[in-house]
C-alpha positions as CSV (number, residue, x, y, z in Angstrom):
1,X,115.6,86.3,85.1
2,X,118.4,84.5,86.8
3,X,117.5,81.1,88.4
4,X,119.0,82.3,91.7
5,X,116.6,85.2,91.8
6,X,113.7,82.9,91.2
7,X,114.9,80.6,94.0
8,X,115.2,83.6,96.3
9,X,111.6,84.7,95.4
10,X,110.3,81.2,96.3
11,X,112.3,81.3,99.5
12,X,110.8,84.6,100.5
13,X,107.3,83.2,99.6
14,X,108.0,80.1,101.8
15,X,109.1,82.3,104.7
16,X,106.0,84.5,104.3
17,X,103.8,81.4,104.4
18,X,105.3,80.1,107.6
19,X,105.3,83.6,109.2
20,X,101.5,83.8,108.6
21,X,101.3,81.3,111.5
22,X,104.5,82.1,113.5
23,X,104.2,85.9,113.6
24,X,107.7,86.1,114.9
25,X,109.8,87.8,112.2
26,X,106.8,89.3,110.2
27,X,107.9,88.1,106.8
28,X,104.3,87.8,105.8
29,X,103.6,91.6,106.3
30,X,103.3,93.4,102.9
31,X,106.0,96.0,103.7
32,X,108.5,93.2,104.4
33,X,107.5,90.6,101.7
34,X,107.1,93.1,98.9
35,X,110.3,94.9,99.7
36,X,112.3,91.6,99.8
37,X,110.9,90.5,96.5
38,X,111.6,93.9,95.0
39,X,115.2,93.6,96.2
40,X,115.6,90.1,94.7
41,X,114.2,91.2,91.3
42,X,116.2,94.4,91.2
43,X,113.1,96.7,91.6
44,X,113.3,97.7,95.2
45,X,111.4,101.0,94.6
46,X,108.4,99.4,93.1
47,X,108.4,96.7,95.8
48,X,108.6,99.2,98.6
49,X,105.8,101.4,97.1
50,X,103.6,98.4,96.7
51,X,104.4,97.0,100.2
52,X,103.8,100.3,101.9
53,X,100.4,100.8,100.3
54,X,99.3,97.2,100.9
55,X,100.5,97.5,104.6
56,X,97.9,100.2,105.1
57,X,95.2,98.0,103.6
58,X,96.2,95.0,105.7
59,X,96.6,97.0,108.9
60,X,93.2,95.9,110.2
61,X,93.4,92.3,109.0
62,X,93.6,90.0,112.0
63,X,92.3,86.6,113.0
64,X,89.6,87.0,115.7
65,X,88.4,83.8,117.3
66,X,87.5,81.3,114.5
67,X,87.3,84.1,111.9
68,X,90.1,83.9,109.4
69,X,91.3,87.2,108.0
70,X,92.2,87.8,104.3
71,X,95.7,86.4,103.6
72,X,98.2,89.2,103.5
73,X,101.0,86.8,102.7
74,X,99.6,85.6,99.4
75,X,98.4,89.0,98.4
76,X,101.8,90.5,99.1
77,X,103.9,87.8,97.4
78,X,101.7,87.3,94.3
79,X,101.2,91.1,93.7
80,X,104.9,91.7,94.2
81,X,105.8,89.1,91.6
82,X,103.3,90.6,89.2
83,X,104.7,94.1,89.7
84,X,108.5,93.5,90.1
85,X,108.8,90.4,87.9
86,X,106.1,90.6,85.2
87,X,106.2,94.4,84.9
88,X,102.7,95.3,86.0
89,X,102.1,98.7,87.5
90,X,102.0,99.4,91.2
91,X,98.3,100.5,91.0
92,X,97.5,97.2,89.1
93,X,99.3,95.2,91.8
94,X,97.3,97.0,94.5
95,X,94.0,96.3,92.6
96,X,94.8,92.6,92.3
97,X,95.9,92.3,95.9
98,X,92.4,92.3,97.4
99,X,91.1,89.3,95.2
100,X,94.4,87.5,95.9
101,X,93.9,88.0,99.6
102,X,90.4,86.6,99.5
103,X,91.7,83.6,97.5
104,X,94.4,83.2,100.1
105,X,91.8,83.2,102.8
106,X,90.1,80.2,101.3
107,X,93.4,78.4,100.9
108,X,94.3,79.2,104.5
109,X,91.1,77.6,105.8
110,X,91.8,74.5,103.7
111,X,95.4,74.2,104.9
112,X,94.4,74.7,108.6
113,X,91.7,72.1,108.2
114,X,94.4,69.7,106.8
115,X,96.7,70.3,109.7
116,X,94.0,69.2,112.2
117,X,94.9,65.6,111.3
118,X,98.6,66.4,111.8
119,X,97.8,67.7,115.2
120,X,96.0,64.5,116.1
121,X,99.0,62.5,114.9
122,X,101.2,64.6,117.1
123,X,98.9,63.9,120.1
124,X,99.2,60.2,119.5
125,X,103.0,60.4,119.4
126,X,103.0,62.5,122.5
127,X,101.0,59.8,124.3
128,X,103.6,57.2,123.2
129,X,106.4,59.5,124.5
130,X,108.0,60.0,121.2
131,X,109.1,63.7,121.4
132,X,111.1,63.4,118.1
133,X,108.0,62.4,116.3
134,X,106.0,65.3,117.8
135,X,108.7,67.7,116.6
136,X,108.5,66.1,113.1
137,X,104.7,66.5,113.0
138,X,105.0,70.2,114.0
139,X,107.7,70.9,111.5
140,X,105.7,69.1,108.8
141,X,102.7,71.3,109.5
142,X,104.9,74.4,109.3
143,X,106.3,73.3,106.0
144,X,102.8,72.9,104.6
145,X,102.0,76.5,105.7
146,X,105.1,77.6,103.8
147,X,104.1,75.7,100.6
148,X,100.7,77.3,100.9
149,X,102.4,80.5,99.6
150,X,105.4,79.1,97.7
151,X,103.4,76.9,95.3
152,X,101.0,79.7,94.2
153,X,104.1,82.0,93.9
154,X,105.7,79.4,91.6
155,X,102.6,79.3,89.5
156,X,102.5,83.1,89.2
157,X,106.2,83.0,88.2
158,X,105.6,80.4,85.5
159,X,102.9,82.5,83.8
160,X,104.3,84.2,80.7
161,X,104.6,88.0,81.0
162,X,102.4,88.5,77.9
163,X,99.6,86.5,79.4
164,X,99.7,88.7,82.6
165,X,99.7,91.8,80.4
166,X,96.8,90.7,78.3
167,X,94.9,89.7,81.4
168,X,95.4,93.0,83.1
169,X,94.4,94.9,79.9
170,X,91.2,92.8,79.7
171,X,90.0,93.9,83.1
172,X,87.3,96.5,82.5
173,X,87.9,100.0,83.9
174,X,84.8,99.9,86.1
175,X,86.1,96.8,87.9
176,X,89.6,98.2,88.6
177,X,88.1,101.5,89.7
178,X,85.7,99.8,92.0
179,X,88.4,97.7,93.5
180,X,90.6,100.8,94.0
181,X,87.8,102.5,95.9
182,X,87.2,99.4,98.0
183,X,90.9,99.3,98.8
184,X,90.7,102.9,100.0
185,X,87.7,102.0,102.2
186,X,89.6,99.0,103.6
187,X,92.4,101.3,104.7
188,X,90.0,103.5,106.6
189,X,88.3,100.5,108.2
190,X,91.7,99.1,109.2
191,X,92.7,102.3,110.9
192,X,89.3,102.5,112.6
193,X,89.8,99.0,114.0
194,X,93.2,99.8,115.4
195,X,92.0,103.1,116.9
196,X,89.0,101.3,118.4
197,X,91.3,98.9,120.2
198,X,93.5,101.8,121.4
199,X,90.7,104.2,122.3
200,X,90.9,105.4,125.8
201,X,90.0,108.8,127.4
202,X,93.6,109.5,128.1
203,X,94.8,109.0,124.5
204,X,92.2,111.0,122.6
205,X,94.1,114.2,123.3
206,X,97.1,112.8,121.5
207,X,94.9,111.6,118.7
208,X,93.5,115.2,118.2
209,X,97.0,116.6,118.5
210,X,98.2,114.3,115.7
211,X,95.5,115.7,113.4
212,X,96.6,119.3,114.2
213,X,100.2,118.5,113.6
214,X,99.5,116.7,110.3
215,X,98.2,120.0,108.9
216,X,101.6,121.6,109.3
217,X,103.2,121.2,105.9
218,X,106.8,121.6,107.0
219,X,106.7,118.5,109.2
220,X,107.8,115.3,107.5
221,X,107.3,111.7,108.9
222,X,110.7,111.8,110.7
223,X,109.7,115.0,112.6
224,X,106.2,113.5,113.4
225,X,107.9,110.4,114.7
226,X,110.3,112.4,116.9
227,X,107.3,114.4,118.3
228,X,105.5,111.2,119.0
229,X,108.4,109.8,121.0
230,X,108.8,113.0,122.9
231,X,105.1,113.0,123.8
232,X,105.3,109.4,124.9
233,X,108.2,110.1,127.2
234,X,106.5,113.2,128.6
235,X,103.4,111.1,129.3
236,X,105.5,108.5,131.2
237,X,107.2,111.3,133.1
238,X,104.1,113.2,134.2
239,X,101.3,110.6,134.3
240,X,99.9,110.1,137.8
241,X,100.1,106.3,137.7
242,X,103.9,106.6,137.2
243,X,104.3,109.2,140.0
244,X,102.6,107.5,143.0
245,X,105.0,108.7,145.6
246,X,103.5,111.2,148.2
247,X,105.2,114.0,150.0
248,X,108.0,113.7,152.5
249,X,110.2,110.7,152.6
250,X,107.8,108.5,150.8
251,X,108.4,110.1,147.4
252,X,110.5,108.4,144.8
253,X,113.1,110.3,142.7
254,X,113.7,107.5,140.2
255,X,112.9,107.9,136.6
256,X,109.6,106.1,135.8
257,X,110.9,105.1,132.3
258,X,113.8,103.4,134.0
259,X,111.4,101.5,136.3
260,X,109.5,100.3,133.3
261,X,112.6,99.2,131.4
262,X,113.8,97.4,134.5
263,X,110.7,95.2,134.4
264,X,112.0,93.7,131.1
């Protein structure tokens, strides 16, 4: 493969590592990282398919308190390289993503422990009034987070394709099947965690309506999305908390959606 493509892959991996901490542009999300690597390697379809499936698995992965979630960035980048660069199948990439995420979780804990010393160094420079040094410490810690994914990505790139193929063929069927079942269960658990956070008495009706509409075979995802937007706007239009004006002159004729947008 062209050296420029390899450099771009490592650049995407570096961004994914940093975004695992920043969470600003979401480069660490599977749907983004896998698609970008697929575009770089000339296999956008495989990258998008892999990223879409891994995104469902990683939907419920989140850091809660001191608990560190499996690393979606390493799982996305490494599996995308295996599929789009080394020629592994999408199903094989999905199967390997879960062990890679666990390995990335251990690496994340190690790197975050390492950055504790960097934070103390920044505290000392802040006490001395050296703001430039504080910025240097912060950028240094961010670079380490990027290398946390870029270095393993370089190792995966350096492995010969035949080694990857032989390793994948050596995995027994019972193990790959078990990991595939576990991946499906993780998708269900991820959805359950998200629904549990969103669950309120006012939203259960929409949840039930979504199940009913999903049974209609003629509705594609675009139609379902339009229906969802329309239902959200109707909710804003008719929900009591957005129509607090009483009778007479105290009522308001303004659009509640405009009032919400004005707050931003």
